[in-house]
VOGUKOL-311739 format. One line per 2 residues: their letters; for each residue x, y, z of C-alpha. Coordinates in nm, 3 decimals. Layout:
! VOGUKOL-311739
a) X/Y/Z | ...
! end
This chain:
! VOGUKOL-311739
mn) 1.582/1.257/-1.493 | 1.501/0.933/-1.622
gr) 1.653/0.847/-1.955 | 1.596/0.444/-1.889
ir) 1.284/0.341/-2.103 | 1.270/-0.057/-2.067
ra) 1.015/-0.213/-2.275 | 0.869/-0.546/-2.213
aa) 0.770/-0.778/-2.454 | 0.409/-0.791/-2.536
fa) 0.243/-1.137/-2.534 | -0.126/-1.199/-2.556
gm) -0.311/-1.242/-2.191 | -0.579/-1.459/-2.101
vv) -0.918/-1.342/-2.124 | -1.107/-1.512/-1.814
la) -1.438/-1.470/-1.673 | -1.477/-1.254/-1.315
ss) -1.772/-1.249/-1.097 | -1.930/-0.927/-1.091
sg) -2.074/-1.016/-0.729 | -1.778/-0.971/-0.531
qi) -1.761/-1.300/-0.373 | -1.410/-1.438/-0.304
ag) -1.339/-1.730/-0.540 | -1.186/-2.076/-0.342
pa) -0.865/-2.159/-0.236 | -0.831/-2.358/-0.522
la) -0.939/-2.127/-0.782 | -0.759/-1.830/-0.619
aa) -0.406/-2.006/-0.601 | -0.468/-2.169/-0.993
re) -0.534/-1.822/-1.119 | -0.256/-1.644/-0.990
ah) -0.014/-1.923/-1.100 | -0.126/-1.896/-1.434
ga) -0.172/-1.543/-1.444 | -0.580/-1.515/-1.525
gr) -0.713/-1.170/-1.514 | -0.522/-1.038/-1.764
sa) -0.715/-0.853/-2.116 | -0.524/-0.942/-2.437
ta) -0.364/-0.613/-2.473 | -0.136/-0.734/-2.134
ta) 0.245/-0.821/-2.135 | 0.404/-1.087/-1.985
gg) 0.174/-1.112/-1.705 | 0.138/-0.740/-1.627
ae) -0.011/-0.463/-1.849 | 0.104/-0.129/-1.990
gv) 0.464/-0.264/-1.970 | 0.395/-0.326/-1.580
pr) 0.523/-0.702/-1.520 | 0.306/-0.923/-1.343
lg) 0.401/-0.821/-1.000 | 0.452/-1.118/-0.739
pv) 0.432/-1.063/-0.358 | 0.388/-0.698/-0.290
fl) 0.393/-0.508/0.003 | 0.316/-0.150/0.025
ii) 0.473/0.044/0.365 | 0.305/0.363/0.484
ge) 0.506/0.655/0.643 | 0.324/0.955/0.767
nt) 0.321/1.347/0.717 | 0.665/1.367/0.567
ty) 0.804/1.640/0.368 | 1.067/1.510/0.031
sh) 1.297/1.737/0.100 | 1.319/1.674/0.525
lt) 1.464/1.323/0.465 | 1.861/1.341/0.495
mt) 2.107/1.016/0.590 | 2.127/1.246/0.933
na) 1.761/1.145/1.009 | 1.664/0.825/0.784
py) 2.023/0.673/0.709 | 1.870/0.372/0.612
lm) 1.614/0.492/0.368 | 1.874/0.723/0.192
gt) 2.164/0.535/0.270 | 2.031/0.150/0.180
ir) 1.688/0.190/0.019 | 1.741/0.442/-0.205
pk) 2.036/0.302/-0.399 | 1.912/-0.021/-0.459
sa) 1.519/0.136/-0.527 | 1.367/0.281/-0.869
wl) 1.374/0.626/-0.689 | 1.066/0.841/-0.789
tn) 1.185/1.195/-0.724 | 0.884/1.354/-0.832
yy) 0.582/1.197/-0.648 | 0.351/1.355/-0.500
aa) 0.037/1.244/-0.251 | -0.309/1.300/-0.366
th) -0.443/1.588/-0.123 | -0.495/1.642/0.276
ws) -0.500/1.482/0.534 | -0.406/1.116/0.568
qa) -0.695/0.913/0.572 | -0.812/1.107/0.244
ny) -0.462/0.964/0.122 | -0.463/0.599/0.228
va) -0.825/0.630/0.043 | -0.674/0.751/-0.293
mv) -0.418/0.502/-0.296 | -0.686/0.205/-0.299
tg) -0.957/0.357/-0.469 | -0.876/0.620/-0.674
qf) -1.084/0.894/-0.508 | -1.158/1.020/-0.124
tr) -1.396/1.228/0.000 | -1.458/1.531/0.216
ce) -1.498/1.336/0.551 | -1.206/1.148/0.462
qr) -0.969/1.518/0.441 | -1.090/1.531/0.798
df) -1.002/1.189/0.916 | -1.301/1.154/1.071
gv) -1.260/0.723/1.048 | -1.554/0.495/1.021
ac) -1.766/0.798/0.973 | -1.646/0.815/0.616
hq) -1.705/0.429/0.518 | -1.829/0.431/0.123
nv) -1.988/0.174/-0.119 | -1.713/0.218/-0.304
ds) -1.526/-0.019/-0.534 | -1.147/-0.086/-0.410
ly) -0.809/-0.254/-0.519 | -0.942/-0.479/-0.224
hq) -1.207/-0.620/-0.384 | -1.102/-0.588/-0.735
md) -0.856/-0.867/-0.574 | -1.126/-1.056/-0.451
va) -1.250/-1.053/-0.763 | -0.966/-1.148/-0.966
gl) -0.902/-1.465/-0.699 | -0.612/-1.282/-0.532
sw) -0.555/-1.275/-0.172 | -0.436/-0.991/0.008
kv) -0.359/-0.843/0.387 | -0.325/-0.524/0.569
wl) -0.105/-0.565/0.857 | -0.187/-0.333/1.161
ea) 0.142/-0.280/1.453 | -0.120/-0.100/1.629
gs) -0.414/-0.321/1.552 | -0.567/-0.485/1.908
ak) -0.865/-0.668/1.702 | -0.937/-0.818/1.361
cd) -1.088/-0.598/1.159 | -1.038/-0.319/1.397
tg) -1.305/0.003/1.382 | -1.176/0.113/1.704
sg) -1.068/0.485/1.733 | -0.722/0.415/1.849
gs) -0.758/0.553/2.174 | -0.519/0.240/2.291
ca) -0.224/0.016/2.109 | -0.216/-0.345/2.129
sn) 0.181/-0.269/2.102 | 0.492/-0.194/2.320
ta) 0.562/0.152/2.183 | 0.220/0.449/2.208
cp) -0.024/0.504/1.983 | -0.055/0.874/2.038
ls) -0.346/1.003/1.835 | -0.694/0.885/1.832
gf) -0.842/0.763/1.481 | -0.542/0.602/1.405
yt) -0.658/0.277/1.304 | -0.917/0.466/1.084
tg) -0.707/0.693/1.012 | -0.448/0.417/0.873
np) -0.661/0.092/0.783 | -0.889/0.177/0.438
pi) -1.036/-0.194/0.438 | -1.298/-0.071/0.716
lf) -1.416/0.176/0.509 | -1.535/0.021/0.192
dn) -1.907/-0.204/0.238 | -1.840/-0.443/0.052
ie) -1.533/-0.540/0.219 | -1.630/-0.453/0.605
gp) -1.971/-0.572/0.669 | -2.138/-0.906/0.594
ng) -2.321/-0.907/0.212 | -2.192/-0.606/0.142
vw) -2.322/-0.422/0.386 | -2.148/-0.202/0.648
sa) -2.185/-0.244/0.990 | -2.130/-0.120/1.314
ts) -2.125/-0.383/1.516 | -2.055/-0.674/1.271
rs) -1.761/-0.761/1.070 | -1.765/-0.978/0.742
ke) -1.565/-1.319/0.766 | -1.304/-1.183/0.518
cr) -1.229/-0.831/0.674 | -1.144/-0.998/0.998
ar) -0.974/-1.280/0.807 | -0.750/-1.026/0.633
dv) -0.752/-0.693/0.848 | -0.531/-0.823/1.095
pa) -0.283/-0.718/1.408 | 0.100/-0.762/1.316
gt) 0.151/-0.925/1.617 | 0.092/-0.897/1.990
as) 0.134/-0.636/2.276 | 0.529/-0.769/2.341
ap) 0.617/-0.845/1.999 | 0.390/-0.630/1.760
ma) 0.536/-0.722/1.424 | 0.554/-1.118/1.542
rf) 0.293/-1.267/1.319 | 0.397/-1.104/1.063
na) 0.724/-1.173/1.071 | 0.648/-1.561/1.152
dl) 0.455/-1.549/0.747 | 0.768/-1.429/0.622
as) 0.969/-1.670/0.774 | 0.716/-1.915/0.588
gk) 0.695/-1.781/0.306 | 0.310/-1.785/0.385
va) 0.231/-1.418/0.257 | -0.021/-1.273/0.065
rf) -0.033/-1.152/-0.290 | -0.098/-0.753/-0.151
nt) 0.027/-0.662/0.222 | -0.006/-0.348/0.325
vi) 0.185/-0.341/0.637 | 0.080/0.002/0.821
pn) 0.334/0.087/1.109 | 0.209/0.212/1.448
gc) 0.164/0.613/1.561 | 0.493/0.626/1.645
nd) 0.670/0.421/1.401 | 0.474/0.582/1.123
ge) 0.646/0.903/1.180 | 0.317/1.044/1.281
an) 0.441/1.202/1.613 | 0.797/1.197/1.799
ck) 0.811/0.935/2.065 | 1.066/0.794/2.352
pv) 1.329/0.676/2.317 | 1.405/0.815/1.989
nn) 1.196/1.144/1.984 | 1.254/1.188/1.582
ry) 0.969/1.068/1.391 | 1.155/1.097/1.070
tq) 1.419/0.812/1.224 | 1.142/0.608/1.395
fd) 0.992/0.518/1.024 | 1.350/0.470/0.943
nf) 1.405/0.232/1.189 | 1.082/0.063/1.129
la) 1.200/0.019/0.759 | 1.550/-0.119/0.879
ae) 1.386/-0.370/1.080 | 1.127/-0.483/0.843
vp) 1.269/-0.446/0.469 | 1.513/-0.713/0.526
ki) 1.323/-0.940/0.676 | 1.046/-0.909/0.336
ea) 1.353/-0.937/0.142 | 1.509/-1.254/0.318
sp) 1.144/-1.404/0.292 | 1.142/-1.698/0.060
af) 0.853/-1.562/-0.085 | 0.990/-1.265/-0.197
gp) 1.153/-1.383/-0.438 | 1.225/-1.311/-0.833
hg) 0.892/-1.122/-0.844 | 0.855/-0.970/-0.535
vi) 0.801/-0.572/-0.469 | 0.854/-0.336/-0.193
iv) 0.682/-0.022/-0.226 | 0.763/0.256/0.063
vy) 0.570/0.533/0.029 | 0.442/0.880/0.218
de) 0.065/0.911/0.278 | 0.163/1.312/0.238
de) 0.364/1.615/0.295 | 0.432/1.783/0.645
ra) 0.137/2.081/0.579 | 0.495/2.289/0.674
gg) 0.408/2.659/0.645 | 0.017/2.557/0.546
la) -0.177/2.302/0.271 | 0.060/2.235/-0.038
kk) -0.052/2.484/-0.336 | -0.297/2.323/-0.561
ng) -0.145/2.065/-0.797 | -0.437/1.887/-0.961
lg) -0.406/1.502/-0.871 | -0.109/1.572/-0.669
sg) -0.200/1.833/-0.395 | -0.108/1.653/-0.099
gh) 0.250/1.754/-0.187 | 0.602/1.603/-0.272
vv) 0.683/1.288/-0.101 | 0.905/0.959/-0.116
ca) 0.796/0.702/-0.359 | 1.021/0.360/-0.380
ii) 1.045/0.018/-0.528 | 1.257/-0.226/-0.449
sp) 1.252/-0.528/-0.633 | 1.441/-0.776/-0.878
la) 1.155/-0.632/-1.190 | 1.301/-0.278/-1.096
ep) 1.595/-0.128/-1.201 | 1.752/0.125/-0.932
gs) 1.821/0.433/-1.014 | 1.624/0.783/-0.995
yg) 1.333/0.874/-1.185 | 1.220/1.194/-1.248
qk) 0.874/1.134/-1.444 | 0.577/1.329/-1.219
yy) 0.383/1.033/-1.037 | 0.104/1.066/-0.777
hy) -0.091/0.794/-0.555 | -0.328/0.687/-0.869
sl) -0.018/0.646/-1.016 | 0.076/0.349/-0.747
lr) -0.263/0.201/-0.743 | -0.296/0.182/-1.163
tl) 0.082/0.016/-1.137 | -0.072/-0.241/-0.887
ed) -0.361/-0.313/-1.060 | -0.177/-0.366/-1.416
gf) 0.119/-0.567/-1.236 | -0.192/-0.797/-1.070
gi) -0.332/-0.827/-1.391 | -0.638/-0.615/-1.347
tt) -0.780/-0.423/-1.618 | -1.032/-0.179/-1.484
yl) -0.877/0.087/-1.326 | -1.066/0.316/-1.002
gn) -1.131/0.665/-1.012 | -0.856/0.884/-1.080
an) -0.618/0.631/-1.197 | -0.802/0.644/-1.527
ev) -0.587/0.971/-1.524 | -0.262/0.890/-1.515
kp) 0.004/0.651/-1.605 | 0.142/0.355/-1.429
fg) 0.523/0.376/-1.346 | 0.699/0.383/-1.620
gi) 1.102/0.260/-1.764 | 1.154/0.148/-1.389
ws) 1.120/-0.201/-1.458 | 1.461/-0.415/-1.596
p) 1.419/-0.553/-1.924
! end
């Protein structure tokens, strides 16, 4: 149980004007806003809100379909033996629903649709606000890195992969690539299009590498320190733990190997520094024995969520949290004071932050 309640000293935040038009601020303004922590309300603490500190670069790494209790030192030695001891480990964290696409969307919009519960891909596009658009308005940068992406702003069905490992399931890109679903991100002038991608989507929703080196571009940006403020990292359909693939033939270990390869590179990046944050989370449980019982905001089952950061105090924390809690925590940490959807119904991650 979490017996450590950490309170950050409160400071008055700056109130700034944010465009409601959804236009991206210029690079100079974006840099100035990031440098000065613009976008916070008067209730913000030292760079964040509700006790959440101002977050530096965030790396959200998402695995697939894994029940909390099924992970062990044998099948996930890096996660359980290296990440768990040094992270804020949330022992009572729940996914939003079933299936995958709905959970990816829930993490960044606070809601999902019946279409997304059926993993119907781009057919589920919505005219709805998202964390990505909130960051646009706040002048903060973001990128989605697709290990299996074959094109920028890839709305394909996932039938083939520009990766040196297989992508076994159709619909992979559209399941695990939320920006392509949002009208004010994917389409020019905020209108979703099956044929024309917006300049923003092509610049920010990108393949993580090449066919022979599937994470090369992401790793190069890490090495140079030129990363976005918010980075969503989506492994391919083998490395995310979706299916057993050769040569490992163990989906738990496949995602664990991905973490073992990428987490140290993120921590070593000059961009990570004292305010960097890595969040490792699974989209939903594996529905063993059927769908999880109805559990309010956590009907997707019990899954792992771990926060690795100099800002977070290592330990196990037993308060109940949801994907919506993750969204609210990110909004607070980025100085965004309007909460989306069910993020209004929950509290952010609390008691995990270093004093």
